[in-house]
C-alpha positions in Angstrom: 11.3 10.7 -10.3 8.6 13.3 -11.3 11.6 14.4 -13.9 12.6 11.3 -15.0 9.2 10.7 -15.8 8.6 14.4 -17.5 12.1 13.6 -19.7 10.9 10.2 -20.8 7.6 11.2 -21.4 8.4 14.6 -23.2 10.9 12.5 -24.9 8.4 10.1 -25.7 6.3 13.5 -27.6 9.2 15.2 -29.5 9.8 11.7 -31.3 6.2 11.4 -32.1 5.7 14.8 -32.9 8.3 15.4 -35.1 8.5 12.0 -37.2 4.5 13.2 -37.3 6.5 16.6 -39.3 8.6 14.5 -41.6 6.2 12.4 -42.5 4.0 15.5 -43.4 6.4 17.5 -44.6 7.7 14.6 -47.3 3.9 13.9 -48.5 3.2 17.3 -48.9 6.2 17.8 -51.2 5.7 14.3 -53.1 2.0 15.8 -53.3 3.2 19.3 -54.9 5.8 17.3 -57.0 3.1 14.7 -58.2 0.5 17.7 -58.7 3.0 19.5 -61.1 3.9 15.9 -63.0 0.7 14.9 -63.7 -0.2 18.1 -65.2 3.1 19.0 -67.2 2.3 15.1 -69.1 -1.3 16.6 -69.7 -0.4 19.6 -70.6 2.8 17.9 -73.1 -0.1 16.0 -74.7 -1.3 19.0 -75.8 1.2 20.9 -77.0 2.2 17.9 -79.0 -0.5 17.0 -80.1 -1.1 20.6 -81.2 2.2 21.2 -83.0 1.6 18.1 -84.8 -1.8 19.4 -86.2 0.1 22.7 -86.9 3.3 21.1 -88.6 0.5 19.0 -90.1 -1.1 22.2 -91.9 2.2 23.3 -92.9 3.3 20.7 -94.2 0.7 20.7 -97.5 0.8 24.5 -98.0 4.5 25.7 -96.5 7.1 26.8 -99.8 9.4 25.8 -96.3 9.1 23.4 -94.0 12.1 23.9 -92.0 11.7 27.3 -91.6 7.9 27.3 -91.3 8.5 25.0 -88.9 10.7 26.7 -86.6 9.2 29.9 -86.6 6.4 28.2 -85.3 8.3 26.2 -82.5 9.2 29.4 -81.2 5.4 31.3 -81.3 4.7 27.9 -79.1 8.4 28.9 -76.5 7.2 32.7 -77.0 4.1 31.2 -75.6 4.8 28.9 -72.9 7.8 30.8 -71.9 5.7 33.0 -69.7 4.1 29.9 -68.0 8.0 28.8 -66.5 8.0 26.4 -69.6 10.8 25.4 -71.8 10.2 23.7 -75.5 12.4 21.4 -77.6 11.9 20.3 -81.5 15.1 17.3 -82.1 14.9 16.0 -85.2 15.6 12.5 -84.4 18.1 10.0 -86.5 17.8 7.2 -88.2 19.9 5.5 -85.7 17.9 7.2 -83.1 15.3 5.8 -84.1 11.7 7.1 -83.3 9.2 4.9 -82.4 5.9 6.1 -79.8 6.9 4.5 -76.8 5.3 7.9 -75.1 6.0 10.3 -72.8 9.2 9.9 -70.2 8.3 12.4 -66.6 10.9 13.1 -64.2 11.6 15.3 -61.3 15.2 17.0 -61.8 17.3 19.3 -59.6 19.7 21.7 -61.5 21.3 24.4 -60.2 19.6 25.3 -57.2 16.4 25.1 -59.1 13.6 22.4 -59.6 12.0 21.4 -62.8 9.5 19.0 -64.6 11.0 17.5 -67.3 8.8 15.7 -70.1 10.5 13.8 -73.3 8.6 12.0 -75.9 7.9 11.9 -79.6 4.8 13.7 -81.9 2.4 11.8 -83.5 2.6 9.6 -86.4 2.9 10.6 -89.3 5.9 13.1 -87.1 7.6 10.7 -85.2 11.3 11.6 -85.8 10.1 15.1 -83.9 11.3 15.0 -80.2 9.7 17.3 -77.8 11.9 18.3 -74.7 9.5 19.9 -72.3 10.6 22.0 -69.3 8.9 23.2 -66.9 10.5 25.2 -63.6 9.1 24.6 -60.2 11.6 26.6 -58.0 8.5 29.6 -56.8 6.5 26.5 -55.9 9.1 24.4 -54.2 10.3 27.9 -52.4 6.1 28.2 -51.2 6.8 24.2 -50.0 9.5 24.8 -48.3 8.5 28.7 -46.5 5.0 25.7 -45.6 7.4 23.6 -44.0 8.9 26.1 -42.0 6.1 27.3 -41.1 4.8 24.0 -40.1 8.2 23.4 -38.5 7.7 27.0 -35.6 4.6 25.7 -35.0 5.6 22.0 -34.1 8.4 24.3 -31.5 5.8 25.9 -29.8 3.5 23.5 -29.9 6.6 21.7 -28.1 6.7 23.9 -25.7 3.6 24.5 -24.8 3.0 21.1 -24.0 6.0 20.9 -21.7 4.6 22.9 -20.1 1.4 21.8 -19.9 2.4 17.8 -18.6 4.6 19.8 -15.7 1.7 21.8 -14.7 -0.5 17.7 -15.1 2.6 15.9 -13.4 3.1 18.0 -10.7 -0.9 17.7 -9.9 -0.1 13.9 -10.6 2.8 13.6 -7.9 2.2 15.9 -5.3 -0.1 13.0 -3.5 3.2 11.0 -3.5 5.3 14.0 -2.2 2.9 14.3 0.5 3.0 10.5 1.3 7.2 11.0 1.1 7.2 14.2 3.8 4.5 11.9 5.9 6.3 8.8 5.5 10.1 10.9 6.4 8.1 12.4 10.0 6.5 8.8 10.4 9.8 7.4 10.2 10.7 10.1 12.8 8.4 9.4 15.5 5.6 11.2 15.2 2.8 8.9 14.5 0.2 11.0 14.2 0.8 11.8 10.7 -1.6 11.4 8.3 -2.1 12.2 4.7 -5.5 14.9 3.4 -7.6 12.7 0.7 -9.0 14.1 -1.4 -11.1 12.9 -4.9 -11.7 9.1 -5.4 -9.4 8.5 -7.9 -6.2 6.0 -7.7 -3.7 8.5 -4.7 -6.6 9.0 -3.1 -7.6 5.5 -2.4 -3.7 5.0 -2.0 -3.7 7.8 0.1 -6.2 5.8 2.1 -4.1 2.7 1.9 -1.2 4.5 3.2 -3.1 5.9 6.4 -4.5 2.8 7.6 -1.1 1.7 7.0 0.1 4.5 9.1 -2.7 3.9 12.0 -2.1 -0.1 12.6 1.6 0.7 12.8 0.0 3.7 15.3 -0.9 0.8 17.4 1.2 -1.6 16.8 4.1 0.9 18.2 1.6 2.2 21.0 1.0 -1.8 22.1 4.5 -2.3 21.9 4.8 0.3 24.0 2.8 -1.4 26.4 3.8 -4.2 26.8 7.6 -2.5 27.2 5.6 -0.6 30.1 4.3 -3.7 31.1 7.0 -5.4 31.0 9.7 -2.7 33.0 6.3 -2.7 35.9 6.8 -6.1 36.1 10.8 -6.3 36.4 9.9 -3.2 39.3 7.5 -5.0 40.7 9.5 -8.2 41.2 12.2 -6.5 42.5 9.9 -4.7 44.9 8.8 -7.9 46.2 12.5 -9.8 46.5 13.9 -6.7 48.2 12.2 -7.0 51.6 12.7 -10.7 51.8 16.1 -10.3 50.9 16.2 -8.0 53.3 14.6 -9.5 55.8 16.6 -12.9 55.2 20.2 -10.5 55.5 18.8 -8.9 58.8 17.8 -11.6 60.1 21.0 -14.0 59.3 23.5 -10.8 60.2 21.6 -11.1 64.0 22.1 -14.6 64.4 26.0 -14.0 64.4 25.8 -12.2 67.2 23.5 -14.0 69.4 24.3 -17.5 71.6 23.7 -20.5 69.1 21.0 -22.2 71.5 19.3 -18.5 72.1 14.9 -18.4 71.5 15.8 -15.3 69.1 17.4 -17.8 66.6 15.0 -19.7 67.0 12.5 -16.7 66.3 15.2 -15.5 63.6 15.1 -18.6 61.7 11.3 -18.7 60.9 11.3 -15.0 60.0 14.3 -16.8 57.2 11.9 -19.6 56.9 8.9 -17.5 56.4 10.7 -15.4 54.0 11.9 -18.3 51.8 9.0 -19.5 51.6 6.9 -15.8 50.3 10.1 -15.9 47.7 9.3 -19.7 46.9 5.6 -18.8 46.6 6.7 -16.3 44.2 8.9 -18.4 42.1 5.9 -20.8 41.6 3.4 -18.4 40.8 5.8 -16.6 37.9 6.8 -20.6 36.8 2.9 -20.8 37.3 2.2 -17.4 34.8 5.0 -18.6 32.0 3.9 -22.2 31.5 0.3 -20.6 30.9 1.4 -18.4 28.6 -0.2 -19.7 25.4 -1.6 -22.7 26.6 -4.8 -24.3 25.8 -6.7 -26.3 28.7 -7.1 -30.4 28.2 -11.0 -30.1 28.9 -13.2 -32.7 30.5 -16.1 -33.3 32.1 -15.7 -32.4 36.1 -18.3 -33.3 38.9 -18.9 -29.7 40.7 -19.7 -31.4 44.1 -16.2 -33.3 44.3 -14.9 -30.4 43.3 -16.4 -27.9 45.7 -15.4 -31.2 48.3 -11.7 -30.9 47.5 -11.5 -27.0 47.3 -13.6 -27.0 51.3 -11.4 -29.1 52.4 -8.1 -27.6 51.0 -9.9 -24.3 52.8 -10.3 -25.7 56.0 -7.3 -23.8 57.8 -9.5 -20.7 57.6 -12.0 -20.9 59.7 -12.8 -17.1 61.1 -14.8 -17.4 57.1 -17.9 -19.4 56.5 -17.9 -20.9 53.4 -20.9 -21.6 51.5 -21.3 -23.9 47.9 -24.0 -23.8 45.2 -23.9 -26.2 42.5 -27.1 -26.0 40.6 -25.4 -27.7 38.1 -24.2 -31.4 38.0 -20.9 -31.6 35.8 -18.7 -28.6 34.1 -16.0 -29.0 31.3 -12.2 -28.0 31.9 -9.2 -29.1 33.4 -9.5 -29.8 36.7 -6.5 -28.8 38.2 -6.1 -25.7 36.7 -9.9 -25.3 37.5 -9.5 -26.3 41.4 -7.0 -23.4 41.5 -8.5 -21.2 39.4 -11.5 -21.4 43.0 -8.8 -21.6 45.4 -7.1 -18.3 44.7 -10.4 -16.3 44.4 -11.8 -17.9 48.4 -8.6 -17.4 49.8 -8.1 -13.5 47.8 -12.1 -13.3 49.5 -11.3 -14.3 52.3 -8.2 -12.0 52.7 -11.1 -9.0 52.2 -11.6 -8.8 55.7 -15.3 -10.4 55.1 -17.0 -13.4 57.8 -18.6 -15.4 54.4 -17.9 -16.1 50.4 -19.9 -18.1 48.5 -18.9 -20.6 45.6 -21.6 -21.1 43.2 -21.9 -22.7 39.7 -24.9 -22.5 37.8 -26.2 -22.3 34.4 -26.2 -19.7 32.5 -28.2 -19.9 28.4 -25.9 -21.8 26.7 -22.6 -21.2 29.7 -21.6 -21.9 32.5 -21.1 -19.6 35.5 -18.5 -20.1 38.2 -18.7 -17.2 40.8 -17.1 -16.3 44.5 -19.1 -13.5 46.3 -17.8 -12.6 49.4 -19.1 -9.7 51.8 -15.4 -7.9 52.3 -14.1 -4.9 52.2 -14.5 -4.1 47.9 -12.1 -2.8 45.9 -12.0 1.2 44.6 -13.4 1.7 40.9 -9.9 3.1 40.1 -8.2 -0.4 41.4 -10.8 -2.1 38.9 -9.0 -1.8 36.4 -5.8 -3.5 36.8 -6.6 -5.8 39.3 -5.8 -8.8 37.1 -2.0 -7.1 36.6 0.5 -8.7 38.1 1.5 -7.9 41.8 -1.6 -5.3 40.9 -2.2 -5.3 45.0 -5.5 -2.9 46.7 -4.0 -2.6 50.1 -0.2 -3.9 49.8 0.1 -3.8 53.8 -2.8 -6.4 54.6 -1.6 -8.9 52.0 1.9 -9.1 52.5 1.0 -10.2 55.9 -1.1 -13.0 54.2 1.6 -14.2 52.4 0.5 -13.3 48.9 2.7 -11.5 46.1 -0.4 -10.0 44.1 0.1 -12.8 41.2 -3.4 -14.3 42.4 -5.6 -13.0 40.5 -3.2 -13.0 37.3 -2.9 -16.7 37.5 -6.6 -16.6 37.7 -6.8 -14.9 34.8 -4.4 -17.2 32.5 -6.3 -20.1 33.5 -9.4 -18.6 32.4 -8.0 -17.0 28.7 -6.3 -21.0 29.0 -10.4 -22.3 28.5 -11.5 -19.5 26.2 -13.4 -18.2 29.2 -14.2 -14.8 30.8 -13.7 -13.7 33.9 -15.2 -10.8 35.3 -14.9 -8.6 39.0 -17.8 -6.9 40.4 -17.0 -4.3 42.8 -18.4 -2.5 45.9 -16.4 -0.7 49.0 -18.0 -1.1 52.1 -20.1 -4.2 50.3 -17.9 -6.9 48.8 -16.9 -8.3 45.5 -18.3 -10.5 42.5 -15.8 -12.2 40.4 -17.3 -14.9 37.7 -15.9 -17.4 35.3 -17.8 -18.1 32.5 -17.2 -20.7 30.8 -18.6 -20.8 27.2 -18.8 -24.2 24.5 -21.1 -26.7 26.0 -24.8 -26.5 26.7 -25.1 -26.3 30.8 -28.7 -26.4 31.3 -29.1 -30.0 29.9 -27.0 -31.3 32.7 -28.4 -28.9 35.7 -29.7 -30.7 38.5 -33.3 -32.3 38.2 
């Protein structure tokens, strides 16, 4: 690219330079010739007038006019020969005519020499004499050729200097492009931390900044893709881990059932184990299907009576008799998709009940223009290092306890997906040994107008 730009620019410059040289040379030669032609025409007129007066004088006093005119002409020729001028006087015949039509000036080249030739007749009454004037300007043209040669050498030297300067300038201009090329190759090779050093405030600096911004965006997108790939791989690993245990149990109990009596009590117990493990696998399947259904889903919002919602949840949790559930409704209505909101609260309440505490408080309250659904327990709490990943699939703080309770580690992931479908924000605060509080902030409606009065 740089070489092509250099050659194209330099060839264009040479074309313009030598075209200008040709024009200037032609102008100088033309000016020199015209100057000599004008001087020769003026000098010819002076000679013709002077020679005509002298012939007129001789005509009145000469005894031998022809010899005297020849002598006079010789004296003129000797005088002007010192100025490289050759004169000739010719008597015109009647057939040739001798009308005074003015002098004819021309530039001629003969035998490698250059001349200015002027032809005309003398003023009346000697119009039958033709005067020929020939000025040798060979030396002047040779001097002009030397000037042209000097000008040509100057142009060649200037062209060489310009080539050097142009190369330096293009090298400086294309240096950032070289950096871009090298950096882009490194980025293409996987070195996403490489960047271009930005200098100055010209267009190339702006291009370098844009390239760096593009590289930052590419790096960010690559990191996102890597994180997603890692998350997918972790997801697959977790599924494999979750399914391996129930499948192993099912296989083991089925194999054991082959060896015992058909009506043995142990067969009934084994069948129960098989059903429990199959139910666990069914729960995992249902949760995964729900997660897939909620991906990119936007909830259909409608008014939900908080009192009836809490009553339905209380009825669904009636089997958990070792935990005291307290429901507090500070607003009458919330907005959302009822089945999803109910599923969200049931998952949060079930997790809170499994946390080892004795009391769980479920509250619906206004907060400015928003409504907040919160579930608070006095259980074992969650360590800070686990809070960052608590909403990820199959993430469980106490895997043994949750496994025994039938959980698959997908409940909080479902809650996060339901909150996302409502455009809501879900937050969790927890202290080990004190308890956990989960808040779901539903936005987009002034709930202050719907509070209890």
